[in-house]
C-alpha positions as CSV (number, residue, x, y, z in Angstrom):
1,X,0.1,0.2,0.1
2,X,1.5,3.2,-1.0
3,X,1.5,6.3,1.4
4,X,1.7,9.7,0.7
5,X,2.1,12.5,3.0
6,X,-0.5,15.5,1.8
7,X,-0.4,19.2,2.7
8,X,-3.4,20.2,3.7
9,X,-4.6,24.0,4.0
10,X,-7.2,24.7,6.2
11,X,-8.3,26.8,8.9
12,X,-6.8,26.4,12.5
13,X,-8.8,24.3,15.0
14,X,-10.1,25.5,18.1
15,X,-7.4,23.2,20.2
16,X,-4.5,25.0,18.7
17,X,-5.6,28.4,18.8
18,X,-3.6,29.5,22.0
19,X,-0.6,28.0,20.5
20,X,-1.1,29.6,17.1
21,X,-1.9,32.9,18.9
22,X,1.6,32.6,20.9
23,X,3.3,31.6,17.8
24,X,1.8,34.7,15.7
25,X,2.8,36.8,18.2
26,X,6.1,35.9,19.0
27,X,6.7,35.7,14.7
28,X,5.1,39.2,14.5
29,X,7.4,40.5,17.1
30,X,10.5,39.1,15.5
31,X,9.5,40.1,12.0
32,X,8.5,44.0,13.8
33,X,12.3,44.0,15.2
34,X,13.9,42.6,11.8
35,X,11.8,45.4,10.0
36,X,13.2,48.4,12.3
37,X,16.4,47.2,12.1
38,X,16.7,46.9,8.4
39,X,15.1,50.6,8.2
40,X,17.1,52.0,11.0
41,X,20.3,50.2,10.6
42,X,20.4,48.8,7.2
43,X,24.5,48.5,6.9
44,X,24.8,45.2,8.1
45,X,22.1,44.2,6.0
46,X,23.2,45.8,2.8
47,X,26.7,44.3,3.1
48,X,25.1,40.6,2.6
49,X,23.1,41.5,-0.5
50,X,23.9,39.2,-3.2
51,X,25.9,41.0,-5.9
52,X,23.1,40.4,-8.6
53,X,20.3,42.3,-6.7
54,X,20.1,45.7,-8.1
55,X,19.9,48.9,-5.9
56,X,20.9,46.8,-2.3
57,X,20.1,50.1,-0.2
58,X,16.7,50.1,-1.5
59,X,15.7,46.5,-1.3
60,X,17.0,46.2,2.1
61,X,14.6,49.1,3.1
62,X,11.8,47.5,1.1
63,X,12.5,44.2,2.9
64,X,11.9,46.7,6.2
65,X,8.8,47.8,5.2
66,X,7.5,44.2,4.0
67,X,8.7,43.0,7.4
68,X,6.8,45.6,9.2
69,X,3.5,44.9,7.1
70,X,3.6,41.5,7.6
71,X,4.1,41.6,11.1
72,X,1.1,44.1,11.3
73,X,-1.0,41.8,9.3
74,X,0.1,38.7,11.1
75,X,-0.9,40.5,14.5
76,X,-4.1,42.4,13.6
77,X,-7.1,40.6,15.3
78,X,-9.9,42.4,12.8
79,X,-9.1,40.1,9.5
80,X,-8.5,36.3,9.1
81,X,-8.4,36.7,5.5
82,X,-5.5,39.5,6.4
83,X,-3.5,37.5,8.3
84,X,-3.6,34.6,6.2
85,X,-2.2,37.0,3.6
86,X,0.4,38.1,6.0
87,X,1.5,34.5,7.0
88,X,1.8,34.0,2.7
89,X,3.6,37.0,2.2
90,X,6.2,36.3,5.4
91,X,6.5,32.9,3.9
92,X,7.5,34.3,0.6
93,X,9.7,36.4,2.0
94,X,11.6,34.2,4.1
95,X,12.2,32.5,0.9
96,X,12.9,35.6,-1.0
97,X,15.8,36.3,1.5
98,X,17.8,32.7,1.4
99,X,20.4,33.8,-1.1
100,X,21.0,36.7,1.1
101,X,21.8,34.3,4.2
102,X,24.0,32.0,1.7
103,X,25.8,35.0,0.7
104,X,26.7,36.1,4.1
105,X,27.7,32.6,4.9
106,X,30.0,33.1,1.7
107,X,31.1,36.1,2.9
108,X,32.2,35.0,6.3
109,X,33.6,31.8,4.9
110,X,35.9,33.8,2.5
111,X,37.6,35.7,5.5
112,X,40.8,34.8,7.1
113,X,39.0,33.9,10.5
114,X,35.9,32.5,9.0
115,X,33.5,35.1,10.2
116,X,30.3,33.7,12.6
117,X,31.7,30.2,10.7
118,X,29.6,27.4,9.9
119,X,28.1,26.7,13.5
120,X,26.0,29.8,13.0
121,X,25.3,29.6,9.3
122,X,24.4,26.0,9.0
123,X,21.5,26.3,11.3
124,X,20.5,29.9,10.3
125,X,19.9,28.3,6.6
126,X,18.3,25.1,7.9
127,X,16.1,27.4,10.1
128,X,14.5,28.8,7.0
129,X,11.8,26.5,5.9
130,X,10.6,26.2,9.7
131,X,10.6,29.9,9.3
132,X,8.4,29.7,6.5
133,X,6.1,26.8,7.9
134,X,6.2,29.3,11.0
135,X,4.6,31.9,9.1
136,X,1.9,29.7,7.7
137,X,1.0,27.8,10.6
138,X,0.9,31.2,13.0
139,X,-1.7,32.8,10.2
140,X,-3.9,29.8,10.2
141,X,-2.8,28.9,6.5
142,X,-2.3,25.3,7.2
143,X,-2.6,22.9,10.1
144,X,0.1,20.5,9.2
145,X,1.5,18.4,10.7
146,X,-1.5,17.8,12.5
147,X,-3.5,18.1,9.4
148,X,-1.8,16.0,7.4
149,X,-3.8,12.7,7.2
150,X,-6.6,12.6,4.9
C-alpha cells in the first residue's frame, strides 16, 4: 500500500488557537524588530545582499517595510483573511531572503577568521524552511503536520 504525505491547507483548529496565537505574536514581534532594524540600521543587511540584486540599499529598505507590513497583518485581530495573506507574504519573504543568508555565509567563510563560521550559518540556513512553515501555521493557513492525514 502506497502512502503519500499530503499538505492540507485549512483553517486553524480550536484546540491549537492559543498556541497559534502565541506563535503569531512571537513571529510578529520578530519580524517587527527585524523590519525596524532593516530601516534604522541597514548597513549590515546591505553588506550581505548578493551582487546580482540591484539597488541593495533600496531593497533592504523595502524588505524592512515588508517585514513591518507582514508583522502588522499577522498581529491584527480583525481579519482572518488579512492574517492569512500576511502569513503567505512572510513565508514568501523568508524564501526570497534565503540568497542573502547564503551570501552572508560565503562572505564569512572567505574571511581569514571564517567570520561567524558554519556553526552559525548552517543552522540559520536550515531554519529557513521552519520559518516559512511557522508563518503559514501561525497565520492559520495550514494545520500541518496535524492535518497531514486525509
